[in-house]
N, C-alpha and C positions, 0 to 999 in steps of 0.2 A: 253579715256585716257586723264589724266590732262596734259594741255600743259605746256611746260617749258619755263618760261619768262627769257628773256635775259637782261632786263633792270636792273638798279641798284635798291637796296633795298631802300625803303623810310623810313621816320621815323615812319610813320603809320603801315608799314609792321613789322618793328621791334617791335613796340608796341604791335601789335596783337600776334606776336610770343612770347613776354615775358608773356603777360596775360594768353594766352592758356597753355604755358608750365608751369607756375607757378600754374595754376589751377590743372593741371594733377599731379604735384608734391604734392600740397596740399591734393588732394583727393586720394593719393596713387596709382595713375595710372603710366604708364611708359612714358618716354620722346619720345619713338618712337610713341606711340599712339598721343602724342601731336604734333608731327611733321607732322604726317599724317593729323591730323585735321587742322593744320595751312596750309598745302599744299593745301587741298581742298578749304580752305577759300580765299586764296590769289593767287591761281593758279600756285603753284610751286611744285616741287617734295618734298617728305619727306626728301630725302637725302640733298637737297640744304636747307631745313629749319634746318636740324641738323647741317650742316656744318656752316650757318650763326649764329646759337645759340652758338656753341662752339667756334667759331673764334672771335665773336664780341659781340654779345649781352649779353651773360652770364656775362662778366666782370663787366657790368654796374648794374647787378642785384644780386651780391653776397649776400647782406644783404636781399633781398626779397627772395632768394633761402633759406637762413636759416631760415626766418620766415616761409615760406611754409612747410618746413620740420617739424618745431615745431608744426605748425598747424595740419599737418598730424599725428604726434604722439598723439596730444590731440584728434583728431577725433577718432583715434584707441582706445584710452583709454575710451571715452565717450561711443563708442559702446560696451564696456565690462561692463559698469556700468548701470544696469537696473534701479537703483534708481535716476539716473540724472535727473534733471529737466530742462524744457524750458528755465527758467530764467537764469540758469547757463550757458546754451549753448549760449544764446543771449549775456550775458555779456562777454563770452570768444570770441565771434565773434566780438563784437564791439571793444573790446580791441585790437584784432589782427588788425583790420582795421586801428585804430589810430596809432597803432605802425608802421605798414607797410607804410601807406601814410606819417607819420611824417618823415620817413627814405627816402621815394622815393622823397620828396620834394628837397633833397639835391643832386639828381642824375645829374642834369642839363639839358641837351637838351633832355634827355630821360624821363623828368618828366612827369606824367601821366595828360592827358587832362581831361576836365570835362566829355567828352563822355566816356573816359576810366573809369573814377570813376563810372559812372552811370553803365557801363557794369559790373564792378567789384561788385557793390553792388547788381545788379541783380543776378549775380552768387552766391553771398553770401546768397541772398534771397532764391534762389533754394536749396543751401546747407542746410540752416536753415530749410526750409520745409522738405527736406529729412530727416534731423536729427528728426524733430518732428514726421514724419511717423515712422521711426525706433523706436523711444521711446514708441509710442503707440503700436507697434507691440510687443516690449519687455514687456510693462505693461500687454498686453493681454496674452502673453504666461505666465507671472508670475502668473496671475490669474487662468489660466487654470491648472498650475501646483500645485497651492494651493488647487483647487478644486479636483484635482486628489489625491492629498496627503490626503485630508479630507476623500474621498471615501475610499482610502486604509486603513486609520485608523479605519473607521467603519467597513470594512471588516475584518480587524485584530481582533477587539474586538469580532465579531460574531464568527470567527474560534476559538478564544481562549475559548469562553464560550462552543462551541462544544466539544473542545478537553478535557476541564475540566468535562463535563458532561459523555463523553466517558470513561474517566479515573475513575470517580465514578461508572459507570455501570460495568467496568471492575473489580473493587475491590469487588463490591457486588457479581458479578458471580463467581469470584476467591474464596470468603469466603464460598458461597454455595457449590461450588465444594469441597472445603477441608472439610467441614462439612459432604457431602455425602460420601466421601472416608473414613472418620472416621467411619461413620454409617456403611458402608459395611464392614470395616476392623473388626469392633466389632462383626458384624453378622457372619462374617467367623469364628472368634476365638471361638464365641459361638457354632456355629454348630460342629466345631471340638471337643470342649470339650464334647458336647452331644454325639458324637460318641464314644469318649473314655470312657464315663461312661457307654454306653451301652455294650461295649466289656468288661469292668470290672464286669458288673452284670452277664455276662454268665459264669456258673460253670459246670464242668463236674465230673463224679464219675464212677468208674469201678463196673460193676456188677459181679455176681458170676461167669460168664463165661468168663470174662476178657474183655468184651466190655465196651467202654465209652458211656455214656449217659449224656445229658445236664440236669443239675438241673435248673429248672425254679425258 
């Protein structure tokens, strides 16, 4: 269990608290996660870190918080853009660094030290590398989707040809069936007429005794 420190907060502690909290805001994480990370790093409870941030440190970093939230929105937007390029990401990161450090120079006693700048740049390097990995993953997914779409188009063309062939065969069979029905109908009518002719040819006459006899 992490020990609770009773001594006062140092400027370095405040700086670490600010750096980690701003990073979590920038990356879309929660402040609670940031306070827990800070607590593990400087040996304080997350509750103490949260209290220190809200009561003292936050006031000195209002501008930086606004920048971090803006960066979070930009990161979220870039993740949704498969066509984004590494140069655009790099330009965005460098511009945000210049803007943030230009404002933090006016903070006063809480201004970032050289070590803090180095840590900040290392964090951005990690973020940039992660963005590059995500970009490669998105490009790979896009290529896979394009290949899948191409295969589906080929399959669709093949099935369309099969359907057209089946429809042609159906029309041929249907025409043959209709022709067969017509032939059978004509044969039936012809047989019926022949039977009527045979009946009409049969004649009878009465002999002298009153009996009927057929006349061939």
